[in-house]
N, C-alpha and C positions, 0 to 999 in steps of 0.2 A: 179731080181736085188735087189729089196728091202730087201727081204728076206736073200740074201747072205751077203749084207752089215749089216743087224742086227745081223747075226751070227758071222761075224768078230768082231763087236763091242762088243758083249757079251763075246767072247772068249778073247778079249784083256782085258776087265774089270776083268774077272775071274783071269787072269794071274796077273794083277796088284794087285788085292786083295790078292792073295796068297803071292806075293812078300811082300806086305805090313804087311800081318799077320806074316811072318817070321821076318821082321824087329822089329814089336811089341814084339815078343817073346825074340829076342835078346835084345832089349832095356830093357825089364822087367828084364831078367836074369842079365844083366849088372848092372841095378839099384839095384837089390837085393844083389848081391854080393859086390858092392860098398858100400852099406849101412852097410852090416855085418861087412866088414873089417874096414870101418870108425868107428864103434862103438869099435870094437876090438883094434884098433890103435889110438884111440881118443887122447891119451896122448903122442903120438910119433910124430916126424916130418913128417911121411908118411901120417898123417891124411889129410893134405891139398890136396894131390894128389887124395885120395879117395873121397874127397867131390867135387873136380872138375869132376871126373869120374861120380860120382852120378848125379850131375847137368847136364852134357852132356847126360847121359842116359835118364834123365827125359825129357830133351829138345828133344832128338830123338823120345821119346815115343809121346810127344805132337805133333811133325811134323807128325809122321806117322798117328795118329789119324786125324789131320786136312787134310792131303793129301786124306786119305780114305774118309772123309765126302765130300770133294771137288770133288773127282771123282764119288762118288755116287749121290749126289744131284745136282752138278754143271755140269756134263758130261753125266753120264750114264742114269739116269732116264729122263732127258729131251730128250736125243736121243731116248730112248725107247718110250716115249710119241709121239714123232714125227713119228716113224715108225708105232706105233698102229694107229695114225691119218691117216697115208698114206694108211694103209691097210683098214681102215674103209671107207675112201673116195673111194677107189678104188671098194669096194664091192658096195658102194652106187651108183657109176657111172654104174656098171654092171647091178644092178637091175634096174636103170633108163632106160637104153638101152632096157632091155628085157621086160619092162612093158609099154613102151611108144610108142604112134603112132605118135605124132608131135614133131619135133626136131627144133633146131634153123635154122632159114632160110626158114622153111616151112610156107606156108600161113595157117593162122588160120582157123580151120573149122567154118561153120556158125552154130550158135545156138541162140535160143530165150528163155527167161524165164520171168516170172512175179515175182518180188521180194515180200517179206512178207508185204511190204507197199502198193502193188497194182500197182507198177511202173514197166512198161515194159522194158526189156533190150535185145537188140539183137546185134550181131556182125555187122551186115549190117547197123544199125543205128550208131554204134560206129565207123565205118570206118572213117578215117581221125583224129582220136584222139589216144592218148596213153591209152591203156587198161591194167589194172592189173586185173588179174583173179586168185582167190584163191579157191582152193577145199579143203574142210574140213569135219569132222564129230564131233559130239558133244561129243563122247567118246574118241576121238583121242587125247592122251596126247601131242604129238609134235605139233599138230595143236592149242591146247590151249595155248601152250608156245608161239607159232608163232604169234598168231591173235593180241595180244596187240601191236606189232611192226607194223602190218598191219594198226592198228587204228592209229598209230603216222603218218604213211605215208599218210592216208586218211586226217588226220587234217592238214598235210603240204600241200597237193596239191588239196584239194576239191574245192577251190575257182578258181582253174585253169580251164577254159572251155576246155583246150586241154586234159584234163585228165578224165578218168573215171575208176570206179573200181566196182567189183561185187565179193563177197564172196559167194560160192555156197556149200551148204550141201549135199554132196553125201549120197544117200539113206536116206535123212532126209525129214520130212514133214514140212509144214508152222508152224504147232504148235510146233514142237520141235526146229526149228530155232529160232522162235520168243522167246521162253522161254529161250534158250541158250543166246540170245542177251541181253535180260533183265537181266539176272543172271550175266553177265560179263560186262554190261554196254557199249557195242560196239554201234558206231553211223553209221558205214559205211553200204552201202546197202547190204543186204543179200537175198539170194534166196534158195529155196529147189530144189533138183534134185532127187525125190524118185525113179525114174526108171533109173537113170544114163543117161538120154537122152543127157545131155550136157557132163558129164564126159567121157562117152565111146567114144566120138569124139577124145579126147586127149589121153586116156591111158586105160589100162584094169585093173590095180590095183595099189594100194599104195597111200597113202595121209600122210601128206598134199602135195599139188602140187600148185606151184606158176608160173604163166606164164604171161609174158609182151608181148603185141602185138603193134608193131609200127603202125604209121599212115598209112602206106602202106598195112597193113594187114598181115605182116610177124612176126613171133615170133622172138623175140630178147632176150628173157630170159626165161628158163624153168628149174625148179628145183623140184626134189622130195625130201620129208622129210624136216628137218630143223635143222640148226645149226646156232649159232651166227654169224659166219663168213659169212654166206650168205647174211646178211643184207647190209654189205658195197657194195657188188657187185650189189644187187638189187637196192639200192639207186642210185649208180653211173649209171646204165642202165636207169632208170627213169629220172634223171637229164640230161643225154645226150640226150634221146628221146624228152624230153619237150623242151630243148633248140633248138633242130633241128626243132621242129614243130612251131617255131615262125613264 
């Protein structure tokens, strides 16, 4: 459906562009002839008519240009961007379904890790809290883009004893995660998962991944990859769950 709608909108734009080009050519031809005859008949009474026709032709040319730019930048390109975004989101969702073991409404798998500061973390101990889990890698560009936003969420909610967060480096070591945290100045709890012991319970491939687990142990948010538009939905889920956990 999306592709067919895109094809129609493109055909419509092409038709309008051709019509507009024809108007421009007619306007230019009219302006040229009006200008020539205006010069030739400058000292005759017909001069005024040629001046008016020249001004009308120039006005038509200006209108045609303005209309073309409006259709291009105000209608067609935004529509094209929306279509491309829809296709990208559909591909992202398809990859998420193919690579994921745990979906919304599922009970979160149990796992336990020791973070790089020596503190233990386990889903069993975190039960009854709102848990934000993020899987990343130090080489992953989207992860590096996403984690500053995770840092903001950590600073916002870390004083709330109903909230806990763990950021887990897939196939990373304590040393690589520690160096990464120092390089970027993150303060949230981080752990290494060199053998994918935690990650493989949630998915078989693809990072970053962000998961929110409700106090009852069920997954209420799960995303693969990162876009800026994910932030609003993530914050909304966290706020809802923390409010319900009072």
